[in-house]
C-alpha positions as CSV (number, residue, x, y, z in Angstrom):
1,M,112.8,121.8,83.6
2,R,114.5,125.2,83.9
3,R,117.8,124.0,85.5
4,R,118.9,121.2,83.4
5,D,121.9,121.0,85.5
6,R,120.0,119.9,88.4
7,E,117.8,117.2,86.5
8,I,118.1,113.5,87.3
9,T,117.4,111.4,84.1
10,D,118.5,108.0,85.2
11,N,115.2,106.0,86.1
12,K,117.1,103.8,88.8
13,A,118.1,107.1,90.5
14,I,114.7,108.4,90.5
15,E,113.4,105.3,91.8
16,N,116.2,105.2,94.5
17,I,114.6,108.6,95.8
18,I,111.3,107.0,96.0
19,L,112.3,104.0,97.7
20,R,114.4,106.0,100.2
21,S,111.4,108.6,101.0
22,T,108.8,107.8,104.0
23,I,106.1,110.2,102.8
24,C,104.6,110.8,99.6
25,K,102.6,114.1,99.0
26,L,99.6,113.5,96.9
27,A,98.1,116.4,95.1
28,M,94.5,116.4,93.7
29,C,92.2,118.8,92.3
30,D,88.9,119.5,94.0
31,R,86.9,121.4,91.3
32,H,89.1,124.3,91.1
33,Q,91.0,124.0,94.2
34,P,94.2,122.2,94.8
35,Y,94.3,119.6,97.7
36,V,97.3,117.9,99.0
37,V,97.9,115.2,101.5
38,P,101.0,113.5,102.9
39,L,100.6,109.6,102.8
40,C,102.4,106.5,103.6
41,F,103.0,104.6,100.3
42,G,104.4,101.8,98.5
43,F,106.0,101.7,95.1
44,K,106.6,98.7,92.6
45,E,106.8,98.5,88.8
46,N,105.9,102.2,87.9
47,T,102.8,102.0,90.5
48,L,102.1,103.8,93.7
49,Y,99.9,102.4,96.4
50,F,98.2,104.1,99.3
51,H,95.8,103.0,101.9
52,S,93.0,105.1,103.4
53,A,89.8,105.1,105.3
54,S,86.8,104.5,103.1
55,K,85.3,107.9,103.6
56,G,86.8,111.3,103.5
57,K,87.8,114.2,101.2
58,K,90.5,112.5,99.4
59,I,88.2,109.7,98.5
60,D,85.5,112.1,97.3
61,V,87.9,114.1,95.4
62,L,89.6,111.0,93.6
63,K,86.0,109.7,92.5
64,K,85.3,112.8,90.7
65,N,88.8,113.3,89.3
66,P,91.5,110.6,89.1
67,N,94.3,112.9,87.9
68,V,97.0,113.3,90.5
69,C,100.4,114.8,91.0
70,F,102.9,113.3,93.7
71,E,106.1,114.5,95.2
72,F,109.0,112.8,96.9
73,D,111.9,114.5,98.7
74,I,115.1,113.4,100.5
75,L,118.4,114.6,102.0
76,T,116.9,118.2,102.5
77,Q,119.1,120.6,104.2
78,V,118.9,124.4,104.5
79,I,122.2,126.1,103.4
80,P,122.3,129.5,105.1
81,S,124.2,132.6,103.8
82,A,125.0,136.1,105.1
83,K,122.8,137.5,102.2
84,A,119.3,136.8,102.4
85,C,118.9,136.1,98.8
86,K,121.9,133.8,98.6
87,W,120.2,131.0,100.8
88,G,120.1,127.7,99.3
89,M,118.8,124.1,99.8
90,K,120.4,120.8,99.3
91,Y,117.8,118.0,98.1
92,K,116.8,115.2,95.8
93,S,113.2,115.3,94.8
94,V,110.8,113.5,92.3
95,I,107.5,115.1,90.9
96,G,105.2,113.1,88.8
97,Y,101.7,112.5,87.3
98,G,99.3,109.7,87.2
99,K,95.8,108.3,87.4
100,A,94.3,106.9,90.6
101,S,92.1,103.8,90.8
102,F,90.6,102.0,93.7
103,V,91.6,98.3,94.2
104,T,88.4,96.2,95.2
105,D,89.6,92.7,95.1
106,D,90.8,91.3,98.5
107,D,93.7,89.3,97.1
108,L,94.9,92.4,95.1
109,K,94.7,94.4,98.3
110,R,96.7,92.1,100.3
111,Q,99.4,92.5,97.6
112,A,98.9,96.2,97.6
113,F,99.4,96.2,101.5
114,D,102.6,93.9,101.3
115,I,103.8,96.7,98.7
116,I,103.3,99.4,101.2
117,M,104.5,97.5,104.2
118,K,107.7,96.8,102.3
119,Q,108.5,100.5,102.1
120,Y,108.7,100.5,105.9
121,A,109.6,97.0,107.2
122,D,111.1,93.6,106.2
123,G,109.0,90.7,106.8
124,S,105.6,89.1,105.9
125,F,102.4,90.2,107.4
126,L,98.6,89.1,107.9
127,Y,95.8,91.2,107.3
128,E,92.5,90.7,108.8
129,D,89.5,90.4,106.8
130,A,87.8,93.0,108.7
131,S,90.6,95.5,108.1
132,L,90.7,94.7,104.5
133,K,87.1,95.4,104.2
134,A,87.3,98.8,106.1
135,T,90.3,100.0,104.1
136,V,90.5,101.5,100.6
137,I,93.6,100.8,98.4
138,I,94.5,103.7,96.0
139,K,96.6,102.6,93.0
140,V,98.4,105.3,91.1
141,E,99.7,104.2,87.7
142,I,102.6,106.6,87.0
143,E,102.3,108.5,83.5
144,S,105.4,110.5,83.9
145,M,108.0,111.5,86.5
146,S,111.2,113.7,86.7
147,G,113.9,114.1,89.3
148,K,115.9,117.1,90.5
149,Q,118.7,117.5,92.8
150,S,121.0,120.2,94.3
151,D,124.1,119.7,96.3
152,I,125.1,123.4,96.6
């Protein structure tokens, strides 16, 4: 990281950014082209979970190459200045890398759905068998991640 003064090294602070986020940007590599999608997610024990339709570009790309990069950001605010090159940004962000796999077991899919739902709401949820069968759960085991912040 170039700006060590902005680095977040505390794992709890990094996890807090993830838990306060509402969207995860997941980047993949489609041959030699980057491909990124914003997704709803769940986070637990150094693992990210996403739900998806069973068909589509994201699924096709991940089947060919499970390596991913992800990004979260919160508290973003543009800080204007009288000089164009002096504008700034307040933010807290996390960038990381991991490997994607697909959860196929129905009980594990339910657990993953619970983790995803917990990101957005309290309570317990029931999942119809037909919905479970029609939905893919993507599991990303995090290999590394780092945090950065600016409070200009």
